[in-house]
N, C-alpha and C positions, 0 to 999 in steps of 0.2 A: 041157790047161791045168793049171797047178799049183793045188794046193789052197790057198785063201786062208789057212787056219790054219797050214799048213806054212811059208808065207812069213812070217807074223807070228811064228811060233815061232822062226824063224831070227834074229829081232831080240832080243837079250838083254833089252831093255827091255820088249818086248811079250809074250815067252814066259810070264812069270808071270801076266799078265792073262788070257791064253788058258787057262792051267791053272786059274785061280781062277773064271772066268766061263763056261767051256765054249766050245763052237764056236758063236759068234753068226753070224747070217746076216741078209741083207736081201732082202726080197721086194717086188715092186710092189704098190701099193694097188689094191683093187678099184675104187675111184672116184677118179680123179686130181683131179677138181674138189673133192670133199670134203677130200682130203688137202691141197690148196693152201690152202683156207679154214682148215683146222686150223693150218697153218703160220703164217698171218697172225694168227690168234687168239693163238697161243703166243709171238709176237714180244715179246721184252723183258719177259717176265713170269715170276714164280716159278712153279714147277711146280704147286703147289696152286691158285694163283689161275687159271692157265691151264686146269687141269682143271675148275674150277668154272664158268668162263665157257663153255668148250666144251660141257660137259654141258647148261647152260641153253640154249645156242644150238640144240643138236640136239633138245632137248625141245620148243622153241617153233617151230622152223622145219623145213621139209623143205629140206635144204641141197642145192639143185639150182641150176643157172644161172638157170632161169626164176623160181624162188621168190626167190632172192637179188637178182635184178634189180628185183623189185617190192617187196621188203622196205623199209620205211621206215628211215631212219637212227635215228629215235627208237625204233622197235621193236627195232633191233639194240642200241641203247644200253640199253634196258630189261633186256636179258640180260647186260649188262656189256661189250659190244664198244664200244670208243671210237669217236668220230665218224670219226676218220681211218681206223681199221681198217674201219669200216663202208663208207666210200667205196671203200677198196681192194677189199673183197669184192664190191661192186657192179661195180667196174671189171673184176675177174676174171670175173664172171658174164657181162658184156657180151663180153669177149674170147672166152670159151668158146663162147658162142652164135654170135658173128659169124665166128669163125675155125674153128668146128667142131672144137675141140680134143678129143682123146681120147688115151689112152695110145698107140694105134697111130699117131696123127698125129705123134708125136715119134720113132717108130722110125726108125732110120737117121740120125738127127741126132746130132752130137757133143754132149757135155755143154755145151761152150762155145756152140754154136748154140742149144741149149735155153735156156740162161741168158740169152743175148742177146735171144731172143724174149720171154721172160717179163719181163725187166727193162724192156721197152718198155711194159709195162702200168703205168700210174700207181700208185705205192704199193708196187710189187714191187722189192726190192733184191736184191743178190747172195745174201745169206743165205737169203731165202725161195726164190729160184730153185734154190739148191743143195739145200735141204730137199726141194723138188719132185723134183729129179733122183734123190735118194736114196730117198725114201719113197713117192713116187707112181710113179716109173718103175723103181725097184729097181736103179738104177745103182750098181755096186760100187766105182767109182774116183773118188769126189768127196771133196774135203777142204775142209770148211767152216771155214776158219780164222777167219772172221768171228764164229763162235759162241764166246761167253764160256766155256761148258763145255768146249769143245775146247781153248781156250787154257789154262784152268786144269788140264785133264787133262795137257796137254803139260808144263806147268810142274811138276806133281806127279811125273809119270813120269820126267822128265829132271832134276828138281831144279835147274831153271835158268830164269831170267827171260828167255826168248828173245823176240826180236822176231818179228813175224808172218812176215817173210820167211825167218827161220831155221827157223821151224816148218814152213813149206811145203817148204823144202829138206830138212828132216829126214824129212818124210812121204813124200818121193819113194821112199824105200827100201821103202815098203809097196805101191807100184804093182804090179798094177792093182787093189788091194783097199783103197784108202784109206777108202772108206765103212765097211767092216767094221772097220778100225783105229779109225775115229772112234767107233764104237759102244763099243769097249773104253775109249776115253778118257772118254766120258760116264759109263761105269760107275765109273771111278776117282773122279769128282766126286760121283756119287750115293752 
């Protein structure tokens, strides 16, 4: 299999990013439940705010399906988690318990199948499901065009106000390493 960085270096727009930021990689998370909760917490928040809320959440709670199922919405709100996100976290906890989810339970499923499965959980949308594929499962070929940072990165790199469909089409060049390409796009924005 080709090296992801060689594929990205073959793209004149991405080669300078690989040179500047080094060879980035993506690894599966130790705990997929925690990683999914982290994605929910980070939705639509500035990095500093998300970091602060995530830190408080992990200081005050054992972030497991059992603990999150029994956590009160008020308790979650006390650490900065919105009511809606608190409900989503509880829905995730129920799904993980009832469906016996683990990283291994998603092995052999396509990214699309994983995304479909997760978006059946109330409160989980495509962005969160794609973050799960990338950062919980370590999938290398996910392109989260729903992410504002990705769209800003694409516009910066290509100096173009592309539509999302054009971004997705342009990203096809990076297959099967669009997750890794996404990490470089985030670096451009950061």
